[in-house]
Every structure is written in structure tokens, then in C-alpha cells.
LUMLOLUM-489487 format. One line per 2 residues: number of its first residue (from 0); their letters; for each residue y, z, x of C-alpha. Coordinates in steps of 0.05 Angstrom, whole numbers, padded with zeros to 5 digits. Each point is the difference from the previous one (the first is absolute). Layout:
<torlums>
NUM) a) Y/Z/X; ...
</torlums>
This chain:
<torlums>
0) mr) 00205/-00159/-00452; -00052/-00052/00023
2) ng) 00052/-00053/00007; 00042/00049/00040
4) fr) -00052/00010/00051; -00009/-00075/00008
6) yl) 00072/-00011/00011; 00002/00059/00050
8) rl) -00059/-00031/00037; 00032/-00069/00006
10) ag) 00066/00030/00018; -00031/00038/00054
12) ta) -00032/-00061/00026; 00066/-00040/-00003
14) li) 00034/00057/00037; -00048/-00004/00057
16) va) 00005/-00075/00004; 00077/00002/-00003
18) aa) 00003/00052/00051; -00043/-00042/00045
20) lg) -00032/00061/00033; -00034/-00009/00065
22) pa) -00073/-00022/00005; -00054/00049/-00022
24) ap) -00031/00046/00052; -00049/-00040/00043
26) gp) -00071/-00001/-00021; -00061/00003/00042
28) al) -00012/-00060/00045; -00046/-00051/-00029
30) ag) -00066/-00012/00034; -00009/-00057/00047
32) ql) -00019/-00068/-00025; -00070/-00001/-00033
34) rp) -00013/-00069/00030; 00039/-00050/00043
36) ag) 00059/-00031/-00033; -00021/-00054/-00050
38) sl) -00074/00018/00002; -00008/00016/-00074
40) gg) -00005/-00072/-00016; 00038/00005/-00067
42) pf) 00058/00030/-00037; 00011/00074/-00011
44) va) 00021/00009/-00074; 00032/00062/-00030
46) lg) -00004/00013/-00074; 00023/00057/-00042
48) ds) 00055/00044/-00025; 00061/00035/00030
50) fa) -00041/00047/00045; -00028/-00063/00031
52) gg) 00071/-00035/00000; 00038/00055/00038
54) nl) 00057/-00002/-00049; 00066/00005/00032
56) ip) -00025/00012/00070; 00039/-00043/00050
58) as) -00004/-00057/-00006; -00001/00001/-00075
60) ps) 00004/-00043/-00043; -00042/-00052/00039
62) gt) -00024/-00065/-00029; 00010/-00022/-00073
64) pa) 00010/00022/-00052; 00048/00052/00030
66) gc) -00016/00044/-00063; -00070/00014/00031
68) lr) 00035/00043/00052; -00054/-00011/00051
70) ss) 00016/00017/00073; -00015/-00041/00063
72) hd) -00030/00064/00026; -00048/00021/-00054
74) yg) -00069/00024/00021; -00030/-00068/-00008
76) ad) 00053/-00033/00045; -00011/00055/00053
78) aa) -00075/-00007/-00004; 00001/-00079/00002
80) aa) 00044/00002/00062; -00044/00048/00036
82) vg) -00063/-00042/-00010; 00034/-00064/00017
84) at) -00009/-00034/-00067; 00007/-00076/-00001
86) ay) 00046/00009/-00060; 00025/00058/-00043
88) id) 00011/-00012/-00074; 00033/00057/-00041
90) at) -00006/-00004/-00074; 00013/00072/-00017
92) ct) 00052/00018/-00051; 00030/00064/-00028
94) sa) -00030/00024/-00063; -00059/-00047/00004
96) st) -00060/00017/-00041; -00072/-00028/-00001
98) ts) 00029/-00052/-00052; 00050/-00023/00054
100) mt) -00061/-00031/00040; -00011/-00053/-00052
102) qp) 00063/-00006/-00039; 00076/-00008/00023
104) qp) 00041/00061/00006; 00072/-00002/-00021
106) vl) 00047/00039/00048; 00077/00007/00010
108) gg) 00022/-00068/00021; -00065/-00039/-00009
110) tn) -00072/-00001/-00014; -00055/00016/00052
112) pp) -00059/-00050/-00009; -00070/00025/-00016
114) qf) -00019/00037/00064; -00066/-00038/00003
116) na) 00037/-00061/00011; 00006/00025/00069
118) la) -00073/-00002/00016; -00041/-00055/00031
120) ad) -00071/-00015/00022; 00016/00009/00074
122) ds) 00033/00070/-00004; -00026/00048/00050
124) vv) 00025/00066/-00028; 00028/00021/-00067
126) tl) 00036/00069/-00007; 00013/00027/-00069
128) ti) 00035/00061/-00029; -00004/00002/-00078
130) gg) -00013/00043/-00059; 00062/00051/00003
132) dd) 00040/-00042/-00047; -00062/-00012/-00049
134) vg) -00003/00080/-00003; 00075/00004/-00013
136) ft) 00026/00028/00066; 00073/-00012/-00017
138) gl) -00003/00027/-00071; -00039/00059/00026
140) le) 00053/00021/00049; 00056/-00008/-00047
142) tc) -00037/00041/-00057; -00020/00057/00045
144) aa) 00070/00005/00034; 00033/00004/-00067
146) ls) -00049/00054/-00026; 00011/00042/00063
148) li) 00071/00011/-00026; -00025/00037/-00060
150) dl) -00056/00043/00032; 00009/00000/00077
152) fg) -00050/00058/00010; -00053/-00025/-00048
154) dp) -00042/-00064/-00007; 00033/-00041/-00052
156) cq) -00020/-00067/00029; -00074/00019/00000
158) rh) 00004/00026/-00073; 00032/-00065/-00018
160) yt) -00052/-00046/00025; -00057/00044/-00020
162) ag) 00023/00017/-00071; -00053/-00008/-00051
164) gt) -00057/00016/00049; 00001/-00067/00035
166) dr) 00027/-00013/00070; 00037/-00066/-00010
168) la) 00012/-00010/00073; -00073/00009/00018
170) aa) -00015/-00048/-00059; 00051/-00050/00028
172) in) -00036/00005/00069; -00068/-00013/-00028
174) at) 00031/-00060/-00038; 00032/-00028/00061
176) ap) -00065/00002/00044; -00032/-00061/-00035
178) kv) 00067/-00039/00003; 00001/00012/00079
180) aa) -00074/-00019/00002; 00018/-00067/-00034
182) vl) 00054/-00010/00051; -00046/00011/00057
184) rg) -00051/-00052/-00031; 00058/-00048/-00006
186) ih) 00019/00006/00071; -00072/-00008/00024
188) ar) -00003/-00066/-00040; 00062/-00029/00026
190) ap) -00006/00025/00073; -00077/00003/00012
192) la) 00006/00009/00070; 00052/00054/00003
194) rv) -00008/00073/00019; 00028/00036/-00061
196) ll) 00035/00066/00006; 00020/00044/-00059
198) vg) 00053/00044/00030; 00010/00068/-00037
200) yp) 00063/00039/-00014; 00031/00051/00053
202) di) 00011/00071/-00014; 00064/00011/-00041
204) lp) -00003/00075/-00018; -00013/00057/00047
206) sq) -00076/00019/00005; 00019/00074/-00017
208) gd) 00054/00039/-00034; 00046/-00016/-00055
210) gc) 00037/-00061/00027; 00075/-00005/00017
212) wp) 00042/-00004/-00065; 00051/-00035/-00004
214) ev) -00015/-00041/00060; -00066/-00016/-00034
216) pf) 00018/00017/-00075; -00065/00024/-00028
218) af) -00011/00067/-00033; -00037/00049/00047
220) gd) -00062/00003/-00046; -00005/-00075/-00002
222) vp) -00004/-00014/00073; -00073/00017/00008
224) yl) -00016/-00044/-00063; 00038/-00058/00027
226) rg) -00031/00006/00065; -00067/-00002/-00034
228) ve) 00022/-00063/-00036; 00012/-00037/00065
230) ig) -00061/00023/00031; -00040/-00024/-00062
232) ln) 00030/-00068/00002; -00018/-00006/00074
234) qa) -00072/00023/-00015; -00004/-00054/-00054
236) la) 00023/-00052/00045; -00047/00020/00056
238) rt) -00056/-00006/-00050; 00021/-00068/-00026
240) aa) 00008/-00025/00073; -00073/00023/00015
242) an) -00028/-00035/-00062; 00038/-00064/00008
244) ga) -00009/-00022/00074; 00065/00029/00026
246) tf) 00017/00052/00054; 00040/00058/-00028
248) vd) 00055/00020/00048; 00018/00074/-00008
250) ty) 00075/00012/00014; 00000/00069/-00038
252) tv) -00036/00044/00051; 00041/-00024/00061
254) ti) 00065/00014/-00035; -00014/00073/-00023
256) gh) 00056/00040/00028; 00045/-00058/00001
258) da) 00016/-00001/-00074; 00068/-00008/-00034
260) cq) 00017/00074/00007; -00001/00000/00076
262) sp) 00059/-00009/00049; 00025/-00070/00011
264) av) -00030/-00003/00071; -00070/00015/-00030
266) kd) -00003/-00031/-00070; -00037/-00066/-00012
268) ve) 00021/-00002/-00075; 00070/00008/-00027
270) gl) 00022/00044/-00056; 00051/-00011/-00056
272) ip) 00059/-00010/00048; -00029/-00035/00060
274) ts) 00021/00025/00068; -00016/-00068/00034
276) la) 00001/-00070/-00028; -00056/-00004/-00049
278) yp) -00014/00003/-00075; -00005/00070/-00032
280) fh) -00070/00028/-00001; -00023/-00056/00044
282) pn) -00021/-00008/00075; 00056/-00003/00049
284) rr) -00005/-00042/00065; -00042/00054/00035
286) ge) -00046/00003/-00063; -00010/-00074/-00001
288) qv) -00016/00001/00076; -00052/00056/-00016
290) ma) -00032/-00042/-00053; 00000/-00060/00046
292) ar) -00036/00042/00052; -00054/00018/-00053
294) vl) -00006/-00073/-00017; -00014/-00017/00077
296) aa) -00052/00055/00004; -00035/-00027/-00063
298) lr) -00001/-00071/00032; -00032/00030/00065
300) s) -00054/00033/-00041
</torlums>
């Protein structure tokens, strides 16, 4: 059943790509340039996972290896263009974890070098979205979707992850926080002049109600639990940023009401079968623009 969901998810993505749907609904216009072009003085570097890479958003894949699926219009690229960065270096890669910062990451068709290889002493800005794959984001989605088929009106996913009296997802978040802290310290050591922004995850599930099965295939009783898991991860990231000399960028609050259950003209995050070119359960073009706008706001502060 779990493998069946994986195949359905990938098939849905392939269908969207093969059909070459039109571009996503336009997102909000990005803020004007923070400073005159080229005034940052050093490169703008983007690190992180698929939420930072804008998987499958046109134009994707961009750069090498192609298996990283990064887009030339991910939030880092949009923000770097808006501030007139002297150079933009995108090291993001799908499925990246904190380990991918210091170790090579094999992907389809090649290997992404350690993302820290992209850093240098003269960098001006470093953005980072990380932690979801350490917690087990993909496996969580697959497990909860499969369990919804046997108890749609209950909370089978919550019962699965809290069996025995311990919430394994909460424990995974707690275990991920020190790993993210080590990543932030590593960035500071390699790019000591850079403004470091730890960018959180946008709202995937509706803030109220039971969700929208089967578009987002989670049992009705599991939606509040899974919403709490994402909120808990973002809160842990915010605390970790504050304790390690980084600025946390909240992308969750601004995307409430633009979750995967909303209409194509409103949603910032796609569901199981994307309605625009984007990876399932990830930001679409509009979502990446919203995230970029929050990065720009943080840089102005």
C-alpha cells in the first residue's frame, strides 16, 4: 500500500509534466530591490532541500546534477534577483538533509557535492531550508496516506506515531534541532560575513477542518495532528535560529489560507496531484514567490 502511494504520487507528477500545463497562477509581486544592483558586495547562496529548490517549477531542472530538480525560479533565485546580488549560487537539492551539507548526496543521474562547498568567506547572504527530510517528511506522507484508506474518519496516523506513549514525530523534531544548529554554526564558520536566514516551511494543511481527502489523502482525524507536527517543526527551527545567530523566516503564517486544499488560483502548496507544475506537497510558483517576499522582508529588518 505504501509503495502504491509512492507510485501514484510520482505518476501524478509525471502526468503534470507530460501534459505541460500552463504556468501556475501568478504570485504576489516581489518587493522592490533592497539595495541598488550589485551593492551586496558578495554572493547570495541558497542551501537546503526541495522546498528551497522549487522542485519542478519552471524552469526545472536547472543546473547539475539534474536529479536535484532545483528551479531557476526558487525563492532564493527570486530574492537574489530582487536585491541585485553580485552572484547567485544555488546548491539546493531534493531530499537534502542536514547530512547533505557536509557529505555528497547521490541523486538520479549524478551526485550533488556537499552543499557547504558552495560557501565562501565573501558571501553576503545565505538562505537555508532544512530539517523536513531529517524528520522524515516523505515517509510520513506515505504512511499517513496509506493508513487513511483503512480508517478515513479516525486518526490512524496519529495512533501509529504515538503508539506506546511516545510521539515519534515530536522526538524526531527534537533530535533534528541540534543537527540544524550544527549546520548554522558550519555556515557561520565558512561564511563569517554573511547574513544567515533559516527559512521555515509554508502551510501545507488547512488551519481548520478535516482536510480535503483524497486531494490531500489524510484521515479526517489526522489533519489536526499533522498540522501540529509542521507547526512544531517550524517552532523548533525558530528557536534554533535564535540560539545560533541566524534569522528565522516565517513562511507558515503568510501562507495560511493558501494550503494544498485551496483552489488552484489561491493555493501556494500543491496536493497529491499538482494543478500546476510543482512537486506534490511542495510550494508552487506562487508559493516560492511568497517565500521570496518573506526573505526580502527579513533582509530589510
